[in-house]
C-alpha positions in Angstrom: 37.5 -8.7 -16.2 35.9 -5.4 -17.2 37.5 -2.1 -17.9 37.6 0.4 -15.0 35.2 2.9 -16.8 32.6 0.2 -17.4 32.9 -1.1 -13.9 32.2 2.4 -12.6 29.0 2.6 -14.6 27.9 -0.9 -13.5 28.5 0.0 -9.9 26.6 3.3 -10.2 23.7 1.7 -12.0 23.5 -1.1 -9.5 23.6 1.2 -6.5 20.9 3.3 -8.0 18.7 0.3 -8.5 19.3 -0.9 -4.9 18.5 2.6 -3.5 15.3 2.6 -5.5 14.4 -0.9 -4.2 15.0 0.2 -0.6 12.7 3.2 -1.0 9.9 1.0 -2.5 10.2 -1.5 0.3 10.2 1.2 3.1 7.7 3.7 1.8 4.8 1.8 0.2 2.4 4.7 0.4 0.2 6.2 -2.3 2.3 9.3 -2.9 3.6 10.9 -6.0 7.2 10.1 -5.0 6.4 6.5 -4.5 4.7 6.2 -7.9 7.7 7.8 -9.6 10.0 5.3 -8.0 7.6 2.5 -9.0 7.9 3.6 -12.6 11.7 4.0 -12.4 12.2 0.5 -10.9 11.6 -1.6 -14.1 13.4 1.0 -16.2 16.5 0.8 -14.0 16.3 -3.0 -13.8 15.9 -3.6 -17.5 18.5 -1.0 -18.5 21.1 -2.5 -16.1 20.3 -6.0 -17.3 20.6 -4.9 -21.0 23.9 -3.2 -20.3 25.3 -6.2 -18.5 24.1 -8.6 -21.2 25.7 -6.4 -23.9 29.0 -6.5 -22.0 28.8 -10.3 -21.5 27.9 -11.0 -25.2 30.7 -8.8 -26.4 33.1 -10.4 -24.0 33.8 -7.0 -22.5 32.9 -8.4 -19.1 34.3 -11.7 -17.8 33.2 -12.1 -14.2 34.7 -14.7 -12.0 32.9 -17.6 -10.4 31.3 -15.4 -7.7 30.2 -12.9 -10.3 28.6 -15.6 -12.5 26.7 -17.0 -9.6 25.5 -13.5 -8.6 24.4 -12.7 -12.2 22.6 -16.1 -12.5 20.6 -15.4 -9.4 19.9 -11.9 -10.5 18.7 -13.2 -13.9 16.2 -15.4 -12.0 15.1 -12.3 -10.0 14.8 -10.4 -13.3 12.5 -13.1 -14.8 10.3 -13.0 -11.7 10.3 -9.2 -11.9 9.1 -9.3 -15.5 6.4 -11.7 -14.4 5.3 -9.3 -11.7 5.3 -6.5 -14.3 3.0 -8.5 -16.6 0.5 -9.8 -14.0 0.7 -6.9 -11.6 1.9 -6.5 -8.0 -1.5 -7.1 -6.5 -2.5 -9.3 -3.5 -3.3 -12.4 -5.5 0.3 -12.4 -6.8 1.9 -11.7 -3.4 4.0 -14.8 -3.5 5.4 -13.9 -6.9 6.3 -10.4 -5.6 7.9 -11.9 -2.5 9.9 -14.4 -4.6 11.2 -11.5 -6.8 12.3 -9.6 -3.8 14.0 -12.6 -2.0 15.8 -13.9 -5.1 16.9 -10.4 -6.2 18.1 -9.5 -2.7 20.3 -12.7 -2.6 21.8 -12.0 -6.0 22.4 -8.3 -5.1 24.2 -9.3 -1.9 26.6 -11.6 -3.9 27.1 -9.0 -6.6 28.0 -6.4 -4.0 30.6 -8.8 -2.6 31.9 -9.4 -6.1 32.3 -5.7 -6.8 34.1 -5.2 -3.5 36.6 -8.0 -4.2 37.0 -7.0 -7.9 37.7 -3.4 -7.1 40.5 -4.3 -4.7 42.0 -6.8 -7.0 42.1 -4.2 -9.8 44.6 -2.2 -7.7 42.8 1.0 -8.6 42.5 3.1 -5.4 39.7 5.4 -6.7 37.7 2.4 -7.9 38.3 0.6 -4.7 37.1 3.5 -2.7 34.1 3.9 -5.0 33.2 0.3 -4.4 33.7 0.7 -0.6 31.6 3.9 -0.5 28.9 2.4 -2.7 28.6 -0.7 -0.4 28.4 1.5 2.7 25.7 3.7 1.1 23.7 0.6 0.2 24.1 -0.9 3.7 23.1 2.4 5.4 20.1 2.7 3.0 19.0 -0.9 3.8 19.2 -0.2 7.5 17.3 3.1 7.1 14.7 1.3 5.0 14.2 -1.4 7.6 13.8 1.2 10.3 11.4 3.2 8.3 9.3 0.2 7.4 9.0 -1.0 11.0 8.2 2.6 12.2 5.7 3.0 9.3 3.8 -0.1 10.2 3.8 0.8 13.9 2.4 4.2 13.1 -0.1 2.7 10.7 -1.4 0.3 13.4 -1.5 3.1 16.0 -3.4 5.4 13.6 -6.1 2.9 12.7 -6.4 1.2 16.1 -9.9 1.3 17.5 -10.0 1.7 21.2 -13.1 1.8 23.3 -13.2 4.2 26.3 -12.2 2.6 29.6 -15.6 3.3 31.1 -19.0 3.7 29.4 -20.5 7.3 29.2 -22.6 8.3 32.2 -25.3 9.8 30.0 -26.2 9.8 26.3 -24.8 13.4 26.1 -21.3 11.9 26.4 -21.7 9.5 23.5 -19.3 9.9 20.5 -18.2 13.5 20.1 -20.9 14.9 22.3 -24.1 16.9 21.7 -22.5 19.3 19.3 -21.6 16.6 16.9 -23.6 16.4 13.7 -24.0 12.7 14.4 -25.4 12.9 17.9 -26.9 10.9 19.6 -25.0 8.2 17.6 -21.7 7.3 19.2 -20.2 7.1 15.7 -17.7 9.8 14.5 -15.2 10.5 11.8 -11.5 11.3 12.1 -12.3 15.0 11.2 -15.1 15.2 13.8 -17.5 16.3 11.0 -19.2 15.2 7.8 -17.3 13.5 5.0 -18.3 12.8 1.3 -20.6 9.9 0.7 -18.1 8.6 -1.9 -16.2 7.0 0.9 -19.0 4.4 1.1 -20.0 4.2 -2.5 -17.0 2.3 -4.0 -17.6 -1.3 -3.1 -18.0 -2.2 -6.8 -14.6 -0.8 -7.5 -13.1 -3.0 -4.8 -14.6 -5.9 -6.7 -12.2 -5.4 -9.6 -9.3 -6.9 -7.6 -11.2 -8.6 -4.8 -14.1 -10.2 -6.6 -14.7 -13.1 -4.2 -14.9 -10.8 -1.2 -17.1 -8.4 -3.1 -19.5 -11.1 -4.2 -19.7 -12.3 -0.6 -20.5 -8.8 0.6 -23.0 -8.2 -2.2 -25.1 -11.1 -1.1 -24.7 -10.6 2.6 -26.8 -9.0 5.3 -24.3 -6.1 5.4 -25.3 -5.2 1.8 -29.0 -5.1 2.9 -28.5 -3.3 6.2 -29.8 0.1 5.2 -32.9 1.3 3.4 -32.7 -1.5 0.8 -33.9 -3.6 3.7 -37.7 -3.0 3.9 -38.0 -4.1 7.5 -35.4 -1.6 8.6 -36.7 1.1 6.3 -40.2 1.0 7.7 -38.9 1.0 11.3 -36.9 4.2 10.7 -39.7 5.9 8.7 -42.1 5.2 11.6 -39.6 6.4 14.1 -39.0 9.7 12.3 -42.7 10.3 11.9 -43.2 9.9 15.6 -40.1 11.5 17.2 -38.3 13.3 14.4 -35.0 12.6 12.6 -32.5 13.3 15.3 -33.2 10.3 17.5 -33.0 8.0 14.4 -29.3 8.9 14.1 -28.7 6.4 16.9 -29.5 3.7 14.4 -27.9 5.4 11.4 -24.4 5.4 12.9 -24.2 1.7 12.3 -26.7 1.1 9.5 -26.6 4.1 7.1 -23.1 5.3 6.6 -23.4 6.6 3.1 -26.5 8.7 3.8 -25.5 9.6 7.4 -21.8 10.7 7.5 -22.4 13.2 4.6 -24.8 15.2 6.8 -28.1 14.4 5.1 -29.8 12.5 7.9 -31.4 15.7 9.2 -33.9 15.2 6.3 -36.5 12.6 6.6 -35.4 9.5 4.8 -38.7 9.4 2.9 -37.4 12.4 0.9 -34.3 10.6 -0.2 -35.2 6.9 -0.1 -34.3 6.2 -3.7 -30.9 7.8 -3.7 -27.8 5.6 -4.2 -26.6 6.5 -0.8 -29.8 5.3 0.9 -29.6 2.0 -1.0 -25.9 1.4 -0.5 -26.1 -0.8 2.6 -23.1 -1.1 5.0 -20.0 -0.9 2.7 
């Protein structure tokens, strides 16, 4: 067994790690709070593991059979977590991350059960109530995390869902955001109903750092050569602009020339900006 004071600290540290884990699982968004929790996760895990190992080596902690099984499973989860820390929690290592989560969750469930039983066997009412309250907090947090994750994914799908209008527009004036749109007569639009920086379409090479295979496929595809780096398309638009002006050519640009179109520069003849990176970017 372990002394009451040390058991209090083990329970507190363990609950803090579980609450941190629940947050990471539920709110995987690029926010400052999320990145703080990401940084705290390995610190909490390694600190708790070191404290437990110190107690075990010094024979200050002698868990029963259930406790030993739980700690063994958590040790495997820790090893997987260290591997994730080394290689990175990126898409190519998704199975490793999932294995870390699954194994650690199984070990955590058993350790919670062990704490619950140990607290009652210690015949220490404050400790027993602390174990009970900690377990309830973890279960509530797990339920809230599951609810938040499901709701987050539903909102994400709803936000990025592309829905065509039920009926086609009667005239070209009703295409996209209408005649007042900077993109008219193209039916393309942005979520802010206005121009956006070209940087949104100039970062394909950065994507290749983690998704090199997909980047290389794109880099040699027709999409990469869909804009003014395609000489056939270039001459067609230059001729069109010479004959009817720049505005009608926006009809083509909404699909072909995102980098030089959505930043509001397509009112200028493309001949004046043909050698810019935006004009040579293709469809990113």
